[in-house]
Every structure is written in structure tokens, then in C-alpha cells.
N, C-alpha and C positions, 0 to 999 in steps of 0.2 A: 398640482402641477408636478410632473415627473422631473427628478433631478437629472442634469446633464451628465453623461458618463465621462469620466476622466480619460484624457487621451493616453494611449499606450506609448511607451518609450522603448527604443532599442537598447538592450543591455550591452551591446558591443560598441556602438558608436555614440549612444546617448541621444540620438535624434528622436524628435517627437513624430508621431504618426501624421502623415499628410495624405491627401488623395493620390498624389503622384508616387509616394513611397509608403505603402501600407506596412504596418507592424503586425506580425502574427506570432502566436504562441506555438513554438516548435516542440517544446517538451517540458512538461511538469512545471509550468510557471516561467520558463525561459522564453523571453520575447526577443525577436530579431526582426529588423527591417528587411525588405526584399533586396536592397542593395548589398547588405552584409551577407545575406544568404547566397547571392550570386557570387560574391567575392570568395566565400568559403568553398563553393563548388568548383570555381576556377582553380583555386590554390590546390584543392585535393586532386583534381585531374592532372595538373601540372606535376605534382609530386609523384603520382602513380606512373606518369609517362616517363619521368626521369629515372625512377627506380627500375622500371622494366628495361630502359635503354642501358642503364649502368650494369645490369645483371647479364653476364655473358651466357649465351645459350649453349648448354652442353649437348642437348639432343641434336644430333646431326642426321641428315639424310645419308643414305648409303653412298650416294655419289659425292658427298662432302668429305667422307673419311679418306685420308691419304692412303694410297696403296702401300703394300709392303716395300716396294722399290723406293717410293718417295720417303717412307719412314727411314729406311736405311741410308738414303742419300743425305737426309737431315742429320742423322747420327754421325755420319762420316765427317761432318764439319766440326764436331766437338770431341769425338773419341777416335783415337788412332788405332788401327788394327781391329782385332776381335771380330772378324767378319762372321764367324759362325754364331757368336752370341748375338750380334746385331740381327742376323737372319731369323733366329729363333724368336727374339723379342718382337721384331717387326710383324711376323706372321701371327704371333699370339695376340698382340695388341690389336691388329687389324681385325682378326676374327672376333675378338671380344666386343669391340664397338660396333662391328657389323651386326652382331647378334642383338645388341641393345637397340640399334636402329630398326631392325626387323621386328622386334617385339613391340616397339612403340608404334610403328606403322600399323601393325595388326590390331593393337588396342584402339587406335583412333578410328579405324574403319569398322570395328566390331559393332558399335551402336547403330550404324547405318544399315547393316545387313539384317535380313529377316532371320527368325529363329531357324528356319529350315536351312538357309544358306550357311548360317554359323555352324550348325551341326555337321553339314556336309563338308565345309572347309576344315573343321576340326578332325573329321575322319580321314580326309585326304592328307592333312599335314600332321602326321604323328611323330615327327622328328623333333625331339627336345634338345636343343643345343646347350651344352653346359659350358661354363666359363673355364678358361685354362690359366690357373695361377702359375707363376713362374718361380723357379729357384735357380740362382746363379752361384756357381762355385768358382772361386779363383783366389790367387794370392792377393795380399794387400797392395793397394795402389795400382790395380789393373783397370779400373773404370766402372766398377759395379754401380756405385751411387750416381756417377755422372751419366750413365746410360739411362737410369730411371728418371733423373731430373730432366734430361733432354727430351725424352718422350712426353713427359707431362707438359713441358713448355710448348712442344709442337701441337699437341691436341687441345691445349687451353682448357684443361680440366683441373679440379682441385687435386692437390698432391701433398702428401705428408711423408716425411721421413721419421720413423720411430726406431728406437733402440730396444732390442729384445733383452738386453742385459739387466734392465731395471724391473722387469716383470717378475712377479711371484704369483703363486697360486692364491686364489681368493681366501682372505682371512689372515694373511701373513703380512709382515712389514714389506713395503714395496708398492708397486702399482699394479692394479688389476688389469687383466687382459683387455677389458673393454675400453680402457683409457687410450688404447691405440687409435681409436676413432675420434677421440676428443680433438687431437691436433688437426685432423681432417676437417672437422666441423668448424674449428676456429679459422682455418685458412679460407673458408668460403662464407664467413660471417653467419654461421649457423643456419645456412640454407640447406635443409635436410635433403631436398630433391636433388640439388647439385652434388652434395656429398655422396649420395648413393650411386653416383656414376664416376667417382674419383679413382685415384690410384694411391695405394699405401705401399711404401717401400719399408719392409722390416729388415733392418740392418743387424748384423751380428747374430743371425739365426743359429749359427753353430754353437753359440755360447749357452744355449738352452738344451744342449744334447744331454742325453741320459748319462749319468756318471759311470755306470757300468753296463755291459751288454745285456745283463739279465735284469728283469724287473725286480725292484727292491721292495722288501717288506716294510721299510720305513718311507716316509714321504720325502720325495725329491721336489721341494717346493719351488725351486727356481730352474728346474730342468724338465723332467717328465711331466710334472704338474702343469707347467706352462704350456707344454705341447698339447696336453689334453684340453686345456681351456681354449686353445687357438682353433680347435677343430671346427667348432660351430661358426666362427668368424670366416674361416677360409671357404667352407662349403657353401654358406649362404643361409642366414637366418636373421630374424629380427632381434636386435640386441639393444638393451637399455644402457645408454652411455651417460656418464656424469658430465654435465656441460662444462665444468671447470677443471676436470681431471681429478687426480688424487683418489682418495678412498671413497667408497660408497657409504652414504649415510641414509638412514630410513627417512629423514625429513628432507633429503635433497631431491629436487625435481629432476627426473631423468628424461632423456630424449631418445625416442625409439628410432633406430636406424636399421634399415634392411640392407644386409651386406651381399645380397644376391648378385648385384651388378657392380660391386666394387672389385677392382682388379688388385690382387695382392702379388707383389714382387718381393721375393726374399733373397737376401744375399749374405754370404759368409765366406771367410777365408778357409775354414775347415783345415786348420793347420794340423798336419800329421795324417791326413786321409790318404796321402800317397802310399803309406805303408799298407793300408787296407787294400788299395788297388794293386799294389805289387804282389801282395799275398794271393789275391784272386787270380792275377795273370801269371803268377810264378815266373817273374822276370829275373829273379836272382838265380842265375844258372851256375851250377857247380860243374867244373870240368871244362873241357874245350868245346866251344860252340862255333859252328860254321858261320852263323849269321850274327857275328858280334856287333857289327855296325848297327843293324836294326835294333838289337837289344839295347845298345847305348842310346839310340834315339828315343826309344820307349821310356827309358829311365830318366832322360832329360826333362820330359814333360808328360808325366803320368796323369796329370789332371784331365787331359783330353779324353781319357778312357773311363771317366767316372760313370757309374751306373747307380740306379736306386739302391741296390743291395749294399753298395759301399757307404751310402748315407745311413742305412740301417746299422751297419757295423760300427759307424762312427758314433751313433747314439740317438738318431732320430727314430721315432716310433713309426711303424708301418702305416698307421692311419694318417699321419700328417704327410708322409711321403706320397700317399695316394691322392691327397688334395693339392699337391704341387706337381701336376703331371708333366709340365715342361721343364726339363732339366738341361741346363747348358753350362759349359765350363769356359772360363776366360783364361787365355794363355798368358804365361809370364812374359813380360815385355823384354824383347831383345834390344840390342844396341841400336839398330835402325829405327825401331819404334820409339825409343826414348829420344833419339835425335829429332824425329818428326814431331814428337809431343812438344819439344822446346820451341818450335817455330811455326808449325802449320795450323793448329786449331785456332778458332776465333778468339779463344781465351788463352792462347799460348803464353808461356812465361816471358819469353823474349819480347813479345808485343806489349805485355803489361808494363814491363820495366821501361821500354822505349816511350810509352805513353806517359809514365810518371816523370821521366826526365824531360820530355817535350813540354810538359806543363810549366817547367822552369826555364824553357827556352834552350835546352841542351839536347844535342843530337847524340844519342847513345848508339854504339856499335859493338856487336859481339863478333869476334873473328871466328872462323870455322874451327880453328884449333882450340879456342876457348870452350866452344860448345862440346867438342869431343872430350876435353878434360873433365867437364862437368858430368857427362854421361859415364865416363870411366869410373868416377867416384860413386855415382848412383848404382852402377852394377856391383861395385865392390861392397856397398853397404846393404844390398838386397832389400831395398825399400820401395821399389817400383817408382811410379810417377810422383808419389808423395816425397820420395827422397830427393827428386829434382828440386822441389820447392825449397826444402831446407838447405840444400847446398847453395842454390842461387841466393837465398837470403843471406847466408853467411858470407858469400863472396861480395855481395853488393852493399852490405850495411855501412862500411866505411865510406864508400863512394856516395851513398845517399846522404850521409852525414856531412861530408865535406863539400860536394859539388855545388849545392845551392849558395854557398858563401864564396866560391872561387871565381865567379863571374866569367865562366868559360862557355864556349859555344858548342863544344863537342867533347865526347869522352869515349875512349876505346878500351874494351875489355879483351885481353888476349890470354893465352894459356899460362904465361908466366904470372900474370896478375891473379888468375884463378888459383894456381898452386901456392902462391905466396900467401894469399888470404886464408886458404884452408890450413896451411902450416901454422899460421899465427893463431888460428882457432883450435888447434890440436884435434883436428878432425880425424886423424888416423887412429886416435885412441878410441874413437866411437865405432870402429868397424865391428860388424857382427861376426861372431865365430862361425866358422864353416861347420 
């Protein structure tokens, strides 16, 4: 008489096999009942759906990309002035993502087409659009970083700000050039597909300038060496990126990132480049000039006349200048622009402090003469918009310390209050030399 076979049990819920809920061996001795299998399938589908919903889609159709006018209008909400720089940035960014959308549309339609049609369309469409990396030149505090941040916020793409001053040539103390992309990967949870359509803002690009105008026989490991290493990133190639940054190690697992569709925006103050521009334009006139007013206007803002050859004279190698084809200059901020920066943008300083005081139930008021006094000091110290922040912090620190304990409903800041607080802080001793 044959022995009765022992009933199978589900290893997940422990239930014995019944005619209603059979138990099956799913893998190498692992037995599960049909109820648990259905539960696992449902949980998996739910997790995949939530993951795809949480992941923002970078790939946009051409009609979804904001036009250059719409990009500039958005930038106007955060950055005051700099209309020329906004126009250059808007056009470059629009063309860049329009190019990506066109390539993706072509790739999706390619499998559906026959070989004959694919060859015919390739012959008809011989134009290969290259990306336009951007370099912004301008004094400190004029809005270079803020422009890049605002564009990334508008387009909802991965964005990373990296500092060129920490980079050294491969094999030396410092960070490798490929670590620029580590921050971009971290900002999109290591989603390589999204990172490959992101924006990288390389700040302080002027600090890796060649130390002398002539190529050196010794290694310039934090200058020309870094520029040489940046070439392949800017132009577009597959780069092996260390996932956690830092130095490369043979045992470290690398992530392959294609930089062909990553937009690189470089910014730098290029302190002293005005002398290079002046020498090229020969603005230093000896003797009597008939058009002295025009010459004075040129000397007041030479940065607007910057050309690629001026960057080469400053210390950037010709190869890297060629990979940054869009060159735009930011103007120094005048009195009117500084006044508008205090009050107009969405993140204006006056709005921020009013919000801070409103959280304590206090109505804060800045009088017009107080704002003018703050702007006068900012112009005096030659620190641009960043100078406004340091001045207002100095003016308001005592008020922010005392007002929460004073049980008052309103607080007024006038010109006398501004001057008094700056005198107490010995701000005049911090003035930059002319």
C-alpha cells in the first residue's frame, strides 16, 4: 500500500495546502501558496507604479519646453537686470533641450521605420546639432550662480553646483575632474538616465587659469592640467564616475555617465581681465581726445566687451574656450539695480526679513531712505548683491535679538538707524581700497 504524500506548507504564511489554496514550489525548494504569490505580485506592481510616479520625467516634447521669452520672464522674477546674459542663457538652454527632445523623438520612431526609410531619412537629415556650453564672466555678486539655479528650477532637471578650485590633475592631492558628476548623480538618486540630461554649474572657472601665458615645462596640476581634463567632459564622452566622490581606487565600482547631453555652465569673476580688454581696445588714450565721454563709458564697464581672445590672455587654453562657445558678460550692479534687488525679487532681502518678523507677530517697515543708505554702503564696499546681505545682517542683528522679547507690534528701520548700527559695527574700516 503506497504511503500518503505529506501536505506542502507555505514558507511565507505557514498555511498547509488545501484544494482552494494550492502550494507550489516556486524556486529551488521554496514553496508558496497562491494567496501569498498574488500578494507579492500586487505589492511589486504597487511599488513599481509609485516609483515611476515619483520619478520626474526629464524627457520633454518640443512643445513642453519653455520658449526663450518664457525662460527670460521666469529669470526676471529672481534676477534683476542682466538682460543680455538672460537672453544668451535662454536661447542656449532652449536650443539644448530642443535638441535632446528631437533626438529622443527620432530614436523612438526609428524601430518602426523600415531600413529603406531609415537610410533615406538619415541621408535627408545630415545636420548634427551640437550642444552649446556657456561661460559667464562678471564681477562677484552679479547673479551668475542665481541664474543657473533659476534655470534648473524652471526646467525641473538635475542640477549641481561644483567648485573648480578643489580640482587637480589626476594622480595629485585634491579631487579628480570626474568627481564633478558625482554631485549630479547624488542629486537625482543615482538615476543615470536623468543625470545625463542635467545641468552642471562650474563655479570659479577663472581659478584654474594657466599661471603664465606661455605653456610651462613643469606640471600646472591645478591650472592647465585641470583644463585639459575638462575637455572630454565638456565636449561629450562616456566618463567613469566614482559614486561617492573622492579619489579613484581600483577596487571601487564606477558608474558610466555619458556627458553628451549634459549642459555645462561655467562662471567666474575673472578679476583683472579688464586690463586685458583695455590693452586690446587701446582705451588708455594719451593726449587730448575729442570723444572723452565715450572713452569714459568704455572704461566704466569694460567687461561688456569681453571676447574669447581675452579669456585666452587671462589663462584659459584655446581648446576649452572652443568647448564653451556661448560667452556672455554680466554687468556690474548700479544703484538702481541694487535698490530693486532689495525689494523686487521673490527672494528679496526686505521680504525675507519682513517674513521673519511676521512670524513673531511684528510688522517690519524699511523706509526709502534706509534702503538708500544700505545701497550707498554696498556701492562703497564694491561687493555687489552679496554686500547687501552682509550690510542688512549687520543692521538687523540687534533688532532680531531684542524685538522678540519687547512685545511690540511694529518696528521701523530708517536711515539714522542704519547709520548708527553700521558705525557701532565699525563697518567703515572694512571698506575696500580703490
